[in-house]
N, C-alpha and C positions, 0 to 999 in steps of 0.2 A: 174925362174926355169930352170935347163936344160932338154932340150929337148931329150928324151931319151925313149926306148920302156915302161918302167917300169914306168914314167913319164907319159907319153900317155896315158897309162892305168888307172893311176891314176885319170888322167883328164877326160876319158871317166866314170870312176864311180861318179866323183864329178856332172857330167851334167844327166847320164843316169842311174846310179845306177848300178844293176847286169843284165840290159837290153842284150841281144845279139845284136840286131838291132836297128838302129836310123836312124832320118832324120837329114841330117845338115840344116843350116839354107836357103838354096836354096831348100830343099825338096829332095835332093840326098841321097840316102840308104847308108847306113854304116852297115858293121858288126865288131864287138868287134875284131874278130879272123883277121880281115882284114889289121889290123896297118901297115901302111908303104909298103904294098904290092900291085903295082900296076897292078899285074894280079890276083886279087882276085875277085872270081865271085862265086855267088850261083845261084841254078836252084830256081824257082818260079814259079810254075804252067807251066812247061815245057819252061819258058823264062830263058835266063842267064842274071842275075842282076849284073850289076858291082857295088862293094860294098866296095872296098880298101879305106882307111882312112889315114889321117896323122893331123897334127896339122896347124892351120892356125892363123897368127896375125893379129888380128883386125886392129891396126893401126901396117901397116907393118915395119919392122925394118929400110928399106930405107926410110921411112917417120917420123924416131925418134920413133918408137914402141919396147919396149922392152919385154923381155921373162916372164914378171910378168903373174901371173895365170889370171889376171883380163884382160889380153890383149890375150889370147890363148883359140880359140875354135875348137874342133873336126869339121873335115870337110872331104866330099868326096875328093879323090885326083884331081879328074876331076875339081871339083869346085876351090880347091885351084890353081889348075894351071890357071884357067880361071882370078880368081881375082888376082894372081900374086902380083906385089908390089904396087895395088891400093886399096883405101877403097870404092871406088864408080865405078862399072862396070855394063856392061850388061850379062846376062846368060839368054839363049832361049826367046829373046825378054822381059826380065824382067830387070828393072833397080835395081839395089842392091846398097846400100847404108848403110854400116856398120860405125855407128859412135861410137869409144871407150868413154867408160864411164870415163870421167875426174876426177881427183884427185885419183885416185887409182894406 
């Protein structure tokens, strides 16, 4: 799959349907309208909440991953930056290990 805004929004709909808001695999907030925007915030009960998102490769391209839909997930931009080209990493004192589905 080519990673375009249109395809990213299709991936969002695949995972979250018509929901305007969702949490990524680490629990970070995402807003459907914040795709690709590193400066996208909303206000929630007086607090500014960052919710820009983009596409994360479960198995990074640098480690042999592809743009197959089964290897792509919607992820808060901050989460994606921390994950970088790894599939095991620490975020907020939590070890995250994303193991891609084999054979897809």
